[in-house]
Residue, then its C-alpha position, 0 to 999 in steps of 0.5 A: m140113749k139116756k134121758v135128760y130132763e129140763i126144769q122148766r118152772i119150779k111151782q110155788v103155793i102162795s097163800e096171802i095171810d092177814g090180808g096182805e099187810r107188809y112188815i118191815v123187821r128192823s130189831p128181833e122183837d119184830g121178827a119175833k112178833v111176826a114169828a108169833s103170828f105163825i107159832g102155834e101151840d104144836d105138839r112137835e117143833v115145826f121151823f119157818v123161813m122169813c124171807l126178806n128184801t133189801k129193806n128188810r120187808v118181809v115178802a115171803v114165810h115159809r113152813c120148812h120142816v115139821g120136826a118130832l117132839n124134841t127134834s127138827v131135821v133142818h137142811p140148809r137146801e130146803v131153808f135156801k130153796c124158798a128164800i132163792l125163789n122169793n128173791a130174798s138178800s136175807i132170812i130170819v130162820y125161826h122155831q119153837h119149842p112144844s114146851q113153849d121154853t124160848q132156851p136154845s139147845f146145843e142142836d138150835v146152835s149147831v143149826t144156826k152156825r151151818l146155816v149162816e155159813a151156807g148163807k155166806l156161800i150163797g149170798i143170802e145173809v141169815l139175819d137171827h135164829l129165833i125161838v119163839n112161843a105163842k106169846a111172842e117171847y123169843t130168844s135170839l141167837k144172834e143177840k146171845g152172840h151166835i151169829 
């Protein structure tokens, strides 16, 4: 007889940052300020997911993927896993380019559209995809019309 496994618990490790201060995101600029506090001057792309509740309060920020010098392979299952575990009603995804340039690439736009479609299927809205640098300069793919 084959073994059947039941998942009884999925563990999520939580680190409190900045004394647990609560942030509410009302605009791409608000999102970029929160994002910039997690973005560094990394030598490769780092992709984050900001989980929001129904009042657009940040409930979690998840470092989803660390990529290569100029790419980051992002899969919807990893992006939405943290949103589901944190009971998020919506998310904002963001990443940085090692060059600190905030202009979106073709791949950035493609990933955004894929995540938006996946979010519609599972009921977690993707509010924006921000490309942010360490100085909180940003480009909003929603403002550019890609969402």
